[in-house]
C-alpha positions, -999 to 999 in steps of 0.1 A, spaced: -644 393 -624 -625 362 -624 -648 342 -602 -650 303 -615 -684 301 -598 -714 298 -620 -734 330 -614 -767 315 -619 -789 283 -626 -804 284 -661 -838 291 -648 -855 323 -657 -850 351 -633 -885 363 -633 -910 332 -635 -948 338 -637 -945 374 -627 -926 370 -596 -891 382 -595 -864 361 -580 -829 352 -585 -818 318 -594 -783 314 -580 -763 281 -585 -757 262 -552 -719 271 -555 -729 310 -559 -748 308 -529 -721 292 -509 -697 318 -520 -720 347 -513 -730 332 -477 -694 326 -470 -681 363 -481 -712 375 -460 -706 355 -428 -668 368 -430 -684 404 -433 -705 398 -405 -673 384 -382 -656 416 -392 -684 440 -381 -686 421 -345 -647 426 -346 -653 465 -350 -679 465 -323 -655 447 -301 -628 473 -311 -650 502 -302 -660 488 -269 -621 484 -261 -615 521 -272 -591 508 -300 -574 540 -315 -596 555 -341 -574 550 -370 -573 512 -366 -611 510 -364 -616 533 -394 -589 509 -414 -612 478 -405 -643 497 -416 -627 504 -449 -620 466 -451 -655 458 -445 -667 481 -473 -643 468 -498 -656 433 -488 -693 443 -493 -683 460 -525 -669 428 -537 -702 411 -529 -722 439 -545 -699 432 -578 -702 397 -578 -741 399 -576 -744 428 -601 -722 407 -628 -747 379 -623 -777 399 -625 -765 416 -658 -755 383 -674 -785 364 -668 -817 386 -654 -811 416 -675 -801 400 -707 -835 377 -703 -856 406 -697 -839 427 -728 -847 395 -748 -883 393 -737 -887 430 -748 -886 445 -711 -863 474 -718 -874 490 -684 -848 468 -668 -821 492 -682 -837 520 -660 -842 498 -631 -803 488 -635 -790 524 -638 -808 532 -605 -792 503 -589 -756 510 -601 -761 548 -592 -768 535 -556 -738 510 -556 -716 537 -564 -725 560 -537 
């Protein structure tokens, strides 16, 4: 991806047994901005349905929302792979690969 936002802070993704992401403030702002936009798009689709808007127009808006959600997912996946997954493999936790494969399968549905 060509995001110029640093994906994670340098803290560990799994500190003291607790699994958490450690996104940089810039990354959090980017993700929240994207999600707020998506939330607005969803409210817009609800309004279109309430107004009996032509189905094809509503479906096109839904496709745009799905694309935007995929973008958020890709950004999170990239950050996860570049930080948490690498850290866990380096720590000998190779089961993270199975976890990652399950997650990728869910994203590709």
